[in-house]
C-alpha positions in Angstrom: 89.5 113.3 69.3 92.5 113.6 71.6 91.9 114.7 75.2 94.8 115.6 77.5 94.4 115.1 81.3 96.8 117.6 83.0 97.3 116.5 86.6 99.3 119.3 88.2 100.4 120.4 91.7 99.0 123.9 92.4 99.7 126.2 95.3 96.8 127.9 97.1 96.8 131.7 96.4 99.7 131.6 94.0 97.5 132.5 91.0 100.3 133.8 88.9 102.4 130.6 89.2 99.3 128.3 88.8 98.3 130.2 85.7 101.8 129.9 84.2 101.8 126.2 84.9 98.4 125.8 83.2 99.6 127.7 80.2 102.7 125.5 79.9 100.5 122.4 80.0 98.2 123.8 77.3 101.2 124.4 75.1 102.5 120.9 75.8 99.1 119.4 75.0 98.8 121.4 71.8 102.2 120.3 70.7 101.0 116.7 71.1 97.9 117.3 68.9 95.3 117.4 71.7 91.9 118.9 70.9 91.0 119.4 74.5 93.0 119.7 77.8 91.3 119.3 81.2 92.6 120.5 84.6 91.4 119.8 88.1 88.9 121.7 90.2 90.3 124.9 91.7 93.4 124.7 89.4 93.7 128.5 89.1 93.4 129.2 92.8 94.7 126.1 94.5 92.6 124.4 97.2 91.5 124.4 99.9 91.4 128.2 99.8 89.0 128.6 102.7 88.5 132.4 103.5 90.3 133.5 100.3 87.2 132.4 98.5 85.2 135.2 100.2 87.6 137.9 99.0 86.3 139.8 95.9 89.8 140.8 94.9 91.0 137.2 95.0 88.1 136.0 92.8 88.7 138.9 90.4 92.3 137.8 90.0 91.2 134.3 89.3 88.8 135.6 86.6 91.6 137.6 85.1 93.8 134.5 85.1 91.1 132.6 83.2 91.0 135.3 80.6 94.7 135.2 80.2 94.6 131.4 79.8 91.9 131.8 77.2 94.2 133.9 75.0 96.5 130.9 74.8 93.8 128.5 73.8 93.6 129.3 70.1 93.3 125.9 68.3 92.8 123.9 71.5 89.9 123.8 74.0 90.4 123.7 77.8 88.5 123.0 80.9 90.0 124.8 83.9 88.8 124.6 87.5 88.5 128.0 89.2 86.4 129.8 91.8 84.0 132.2 90.2 81.9 135.0 91.6 78.2 134.9 90.6 75.2 136.9 91.7 74.5 134.0 94.1 77.9 134.2 95.6 81.3 132.5 94.9 81.1 129.1 93.3 83.4 126.3 92.3 83.4 126.3 88.5 84.9 124.7 85.5 85.8 127.4 82.9 85.2 125.9 79.5 87.4 127.7 77.0 86.6 127.0 73.3 89.2 126.8 70.5 88.3 130.4 69.7 89.0 131.5 73.3 85.4 131.9 74.3 84.7 131.3 78.0 81.7 129.6 79.6 81.5 128.9 83.4 80.0 125.6 84.5 79.2 125.5 88.3 79.1 123.0 91.0 75.6 122.6 92.4 76.3 120.5 95.5 78.8 121.7 98.1 79.6 118.7 100.3 83.2 119.2 101.5 83.4 120.7 104.9 86.5 122.7 103.8 84.2 124.5 101.3 81.0 125.0 103.3 80.6 128.7 104.3 83.1 129.8 101.7 81.3 128.9 98.4 77.7 128.4 97.5 76.1 125.8 95.3 75.4 126.9 91.7 71.8 126.9 90.7 73.0 125.6 87.3 75.1 122.5 87.5 76.7 120.3 84.9 76.5 121.4 81.3 77.2 119.8 77.9 79.9 121.2 75.7 80.7 120.3 72.1 84.2 119.9 70.9 84.8 118.9 67.3 81.4 117.3 67.1 81.8 115.4 70.4 79.3 116.0 73.2 80.9 116.1 76.6 79.1 116.4 79.9 81.2 118.5 82.3 80.6 117.9 85.9 82.3 119.7 88.8 83.2 118.1 92.2 80.8 115.8 93.9 78.0 116.5 91.4 79.3 113.4 89.7 77.7 111.4 92.6 74.3 112.9 91.8 74.4 112.8 88.1 71.1 112.3 86.4 70.3 110.0 83.6 72.4 111.1 80.6 71.0 111.8 77.2 72.0 109.3 74.5 73.8 112.1 72.6 76.4 112.4 75.4 79.7 110.8 74.2 81.6 111.1 77.6 81.5 112.7 81.0 84.4 114.8 82.3 84.6 115.0 86.1 86.6 118.0 87.3 87.5 117.2 90.8 89.6 117.8 94.0 89.4 114.6 95.9 91.8 114.2 98.9 93.7 111.1 99.8 92.6 109.0 102.7 93.2 105.3 103.5 90.9 103.2 101.4 89.3 106.2 99.6 91.1 105.6 96.3 89.7 102.1 95.9 86.2 103.1 96.8 86.5 106.0 94.4 87.2 103.8 91.4 84.6 101.3 92.4 82.0 104.1 92.5 83.1 105.5 89.2 83.2 102.1 87.6 79.6 101.4 88.6 78.5 104.8 87.3 80.2 104.4 84.0 78.6 100.9 83.5 75.2 102.1 84.6 75.2 105.1 82.3 77.0 103.3 79.5 79.4 106.3 79.1 83.1 106.9 79.4 84.1 108.9 82.5 87.2 111.1 82.5 88.2 111.9 86.0 90.8 114.7 86.5 91.9 115.2 90.1 94.2 117.6 92.1 97.6 116.3 93.2 99.9 117.6 95.9 100.1 118.6 99.5 98.0 121.5 100.6 98.3 122.3 104.3 97.0 119.3 106.2 95.5 117.7 103.1 97.1 115.5 100.4 95.5 115.2 97.0 96.6 111.9 95.4 96.0 112.6 91.7 95.4 109.2 90.3 93.2 110.7 87.6 91.9 108.2 85.0 89.5 107.2 82.4 86.9 104.4 82.5 85.2 103.1 79.4 81.4 102.5 79.1 81.8 99.0 80.6 83.3 100.5 83.7 86.9 99.4 83.1 90.0 101.5 83.4 91.6 102.4 80.1 94.0 105.1 81.4 95.4 105.9 84.8 97.7 108.8 85.7 100.3 108.6 88.5 99.5 108.7 92.1 101.1 111.5 94.2 103.0 113.0 91.2 102.3 115.4 88.4 101.4 113.7 85.2 99.8 114.5 81.8 98.6 111.9 79.3 96.7 112.0 76.0 93.6 110.0 75.5 92.7 109.2 71.9 89.0 108.4 71.6 89.6 106.7 68.3 92.4 104.4 69.5 92.0 100.9 70.8 92.2 101.6 74.5 92.7 98.2 76.2 91.0 97.9 79.6 93.0 96.9 82.8 92.4 96.5 86.5 93.2 99.1 89.1 96.9 98.3 89.9 96.6 98.8 93.6 94.3 97.6 96.4 93.4 99.1 99.7 94.7 96.0 101.5 98.0 95.1 99.7 99.2 98.5 98.8 97.9 100.6 101.7 101.2 101.1 103.6 103.1 102.0 100.4 100.4 104.6 99.5 100.5 106.0 103.1 104.2 106.4 102.8 103.9 108.2 99.5 101.1 110.4 100.8 103.0 111.3 104.0 106.2 112.2 102.1 104.3 114.3 99.6 102.3 116.1 102.3 105.4 116.8 104.3 107.4 118.0 101.3 104.8 120.3 100.0 103.9 121.7 103.5 107.6 122.7 103.9 108.4 123.9 100.4 105.1 125.8 99.9 105.7 127.6 103.2 109.3 128.4 102.3 110.8 125.9 104.8 113.7 123.7 103.7 115.0 121.9 106.8 113.5 119.8 109.6 114.6 118.7 113.0 113.3 115.8 115.1 113.8 114.6 118.7 115.1 111.1 118.2 114.3 109.0 121.2 115.1 105.5 120.1 111.4 104.7 119.9 109.3 103.8 116.9 107.4 107.0 116.3 110.4 109.4 116.0 112.2 106.8 113.9 109.4 106.7 111.3 109.1 110.5 111.3 112.9 110.8 110.7 112.6 108.4 107.8 109.7 110.3 106.3 111.6 113.6 106.7 114.6 112.1 104.8 112.3 110.7 102.1 110.5 114.1 101.7 113.3 116.6 102.2 116.6 114.7 101.7 119.1 113.7 104.4 121.1 116.9 104.0 118.0 118.9 105.2 117.3 116.8 108.4 118.9 117.1 111.8 118.1 115.1 114.9 118.7 115.7 118.6 119.2 112.8 121.0 118.2 114.1 124.5 118.5 111.4 127.1 117.0 112.0 130.5 118.0 110.3 133.8 115.6 107.5 132.9 116.7 106.9 129.3 118.3 103.4 128.8 121.7 103.5 127.1 120.3 101.0 124.6 117.8 103.6 123.4 120.5 106.2 122.8 122.6 103.6 120.8 119.5 102.6 118.8 118.9 106.3 117.9 122.5 106.8 117.0 122.4 103.8 114.6 119.3 105.0 113.0 120.8 108.5 112.4 123.9 107.0 111.0 121.9 104.7 108.7 119.9 107.7 107.4 123.1 109.8 107.0 121.6 112.7 109.0 123.5 115.0 111.3 122.8 114.3 115.0 123.8 115.7 118.4 123.6 114.0 121.8 122.4 116.6 124.3 121.6 115.0 127.7 118.9 116.9 129.7 119.9 115.5 133.1 121.3 118.8 134.4 118.4 120.8 133.1 115.9 118.4 134.6 117.6 118.3 138.0 117.7 122.1 137.9 114.0 122.6 137.2 113.0 119.9 139.7 115.3 121.5 142.3 113.9 124.9 141.7 110.4 123.6 142.1 111.1 122.0 145.5 109.2 124.8 147.4 106.2 123.8 145.4 106.5 120.0 144.8 108.9 119.0 147.5 107.7 116.0 149.6 105.3 114.7 146.9 105.6 111.4 145.1 107.1 111.2 141.6 104.3 111.5 139.1 103.3 113.0 135.7 104.7 116.3 136.9 108.3 115.1 136.7 107.5 113.1 133.5 106.1 116.1 131.7 109.1 118.3 132.7 111.3 116.0 130.7 109.4 116.1 127.5 108.9 119.9 127.8 112.6 120.4 128.2 113.2 118.4 125.0 110.7 120.6 123.2 112.5 123.8 124.5 115.7 122.5 123.0 114.2 121.6 119.7 112.6 125.0 119.5 115.9 126.6 120.3 117.5 124.8 117.4 114.6 125.9 115.2 114.9 129.6 116.2 118.7 129.6 115.8 119.2 127.6 112.6 115.8 127.4 110.8 115.4 123.6 111.3 111.6 123.4 111.7 110.5 121.0 114.4 108.5 117.9 113.3 106.0 116.4 115.7 106.3 112.6 116.2 102.8 111.8 117.6 100.4 109.1 116.5 96.7 108.8 116.4 96.4 106.2 119.2 98.2 108.4 121.7 96.4 111.6 120.4 93.1 109.9 120.9 93.8 108.8 124.5 95.6 112.0 125.5 98.7 109.9 126.1 100.9 112.9 125.4 102.1 116.1 127.0 100.8 119.5 126.1 103.7 121.8 125.0 105.9 118.8 125.1 105.5 115.9 122.6 102.4 117.6 121.2 104.4 120.6 119.9 105.9 121.1 116.5 105.5 122.8 113.1 103.8 119.8 111.5 102.8 116.3 112.3 103.1 113.9 109.4 102.0 110.8 111.4 99.4 112.2 113.9 96.5 110.6 111.9 98.1 107.1 111.9 97.4 104.6 114.6 100.3 103.1 116.5 100.0 99.8 114.7 100.2 101.7 111.4 103.4 103.3 112.5 104.8 99.8 112.9 103.5 98.9 109.5 105.3 101.9 108.0 108.5 101.0 109.8 108.5 97.5 108.3 107.6 98.9 104.9 110.5 101.5 105.1 112.9 98.7 106.0 111.8 96.5 103.2 111.9 99.3 100.6 115.0 101.1 101.7 117.3 98.5 103.3 116.7 98.0 107.0 117.5 101.6 108.0 115.5 101.3 111.2 117.3 99.0 113.7 115.3 95.8 114.6 115.7 96.8 118.3 113.5 99.9 117.7 110.8 97.8 116.1 111.0 94.9 118.6 111.1 96.9 121.9 107.9 97.3 123.9 106.5 100.8 123.6 107.6 103.2 126.4 107.8 106.9 127.1 110.9 106.2 129.2 110.0 109.0 131.6 110.5 106.9 134.7 112.5 103.7 135.6 111.4 100.6 133.6 108.3 102.3 132.3 106.1 100.6 129.7 103.0 101.9 128.1 101.3 98.5 128.9 101.7 99.3 132.6 98.7 101.6 132.2 97.2 100.7 128.8 96.1 97.6 126.9 98.4 96.5 124.1 98.1 98.8 121.1 96.7 96.1 118.9 93.6 96.1 121.2 93.6 99.9 121.6 93.7 100.5 117.8 91.0 97.9 117.0 88.7 99.6 119.5 89.6 103.2 118.4 89.1 102.3 114.7 85.6 101.1 115.5 84.9 104.1 117.7 86.3 106.8 115.5 86.3 105.6 111.8 83.2 103.4 112.1 81.3 105.6 114.6 80.3 102.5 116.6 78.7 102.9 120.0 80.5 101.2 123.0 77.8 98.6 123.2 78.4 97.6 119.6 82.2 97.3 120.3 81.6 95.2 123.4 79.2 93.0 121.5 82.0 92.4 118.9 84.0 90.7 121.7 86.0 93.4 123.4 86.3 93.6 127.1 83.7 96.0 128.5 86.0 97.6 131.1 88.7 98.2 128.4 86.2 99.7 126.0 84.8 102.0 128.8 88.3 103.1 129.8 89.3 103.9 126.2 86.0 105.8 125.6 86.5 107.9 128.7 90.1 108.8 127.8 89.0 109.8 124.2 86.2 112.0 125.4 88.2 113.6 128.2 91.1 114.7 126.0 89.4 116.7 123.3 91.0 119.8 125.0 94.4 118.5 124.1 93.6 117.9 120.5 92.4 121.5 120.1 96.0 122.5 120.8 97.8 120.1 118.4 100.0 121.3 115.6 98.7 120.8 112.0 98.2 117.1 111.5 98.5 115.6 108.0 95.1 114.0 107.3 95.7 110.4 106.1 92.5 108.8 107.2 88.8 109.2 106.3 88.2 110.5 109.8 90.8 112.9 111.1 90.6 114.7 114.5 89.4 118.3 114.2 87.6 117.6 110.9 85.5 114.5 110.5 85.8 114.0 114.3 85.2 117.2 116.2 83.7 117.2 119.7 82.8 120.3 121.8 85.6 121.7 123.8 83.3 121.7 126.9 81.3 118.5 126.9 79.4 116.7 129.7 77.8 114.1 127.4 78.6 110.6 128.6 76.2 108.1 126.9 
């Protein structure tokens, strides 16, 4: 028996285009002699569809699409992920279409993803067994694979129809889990996953097949569309997972960020991006990601020095722009800054220089970037990072603004890792001076982040334990961190949830992103 895994990039709500893409893949699989072709969860609708899943007309259109697909399945069977309206409510289903075009819906029993809760219900009937050319295949939708019961001996293989998002470390854990399950059940597992950027989520693809011993025998591409044919009668040699969480993490982050950024733009009808290039590490990495995702011809940067910007930073930013081959303009904000501060003298005159004057600078820069966006269609990219977002070390309506944030879920130390990876992979495009300089907002003379904060290596280690690991302050202190530093960081994190509520969409690249896995009350007096 030949089974095709069709790993495709779908767009939420574009049922017509998704259906046409599915039909083309079916024709392709049929031309290669496949007996069955499998598509990911929510292939027809795209995912996450959120409130669209509650619209009856939307669900009816998806059902119509499945019927259209079924007409193309003469001589080949298909498994197609789709939402489906039942008497219980909308469910996530795998539509099994036989070689005669008959349709059977197999539901997902357990709804575990937060992005689905409240929009779909669990099906009272979960995984089902289908028979294709005498082969008994257990079809399991979504996270039901984690709760699979002991399989009957008559089952030849399990097909897991899924939509699993990318997150640092998740891919390795996914295959470890599937490997143990395949070995424990003594069955082959065929995992078909979504691929592509979808709003603030990236689906990595990386579909694959594990044999009954738990070894990989087929692996589809990561972060790309792919289709491969698995012949159950062929000698399928096992191999190890060709990536690790540790050694390949930064490369995978780069690929995920580029795909998420590209699809966010293109699926929204955007083509061009602009960035405020400061000469610092964050905006440098975002500019490189924009070029990698959209092409240098679609990226424009503004250099906006203030009275406190060192000439070296302007020259570093120029060199980066020239290395990337992007259009750039130098637009000093000194006159605008002096004009605003002068106008405010009746209000702030006689007071000491503080965050007021600092924030004016970053908000002027945002005003100029937004003007470029409004006039030319270059959408503003945010250049924040998770460390500063966690601490509130950012300015509302200033450096927190933008159409999209490709790096807002990456700690500062990971931004440096990305910069070094980009230089090693693409030829030292980021000047060494940008990587080597001490982090600074450059909003006052000789300012350094370390004047007020510990070094980011310490901050990130504490934040990782606090956010990703959900450790209490006492546990972090007992691990050897200074108690005063831990208390300071915890206070800053808890006091700045109000800022995070006003961030632009942030690409989710970690297992614990703000606003999703980490969500605190907007008004909160808890202090334990």
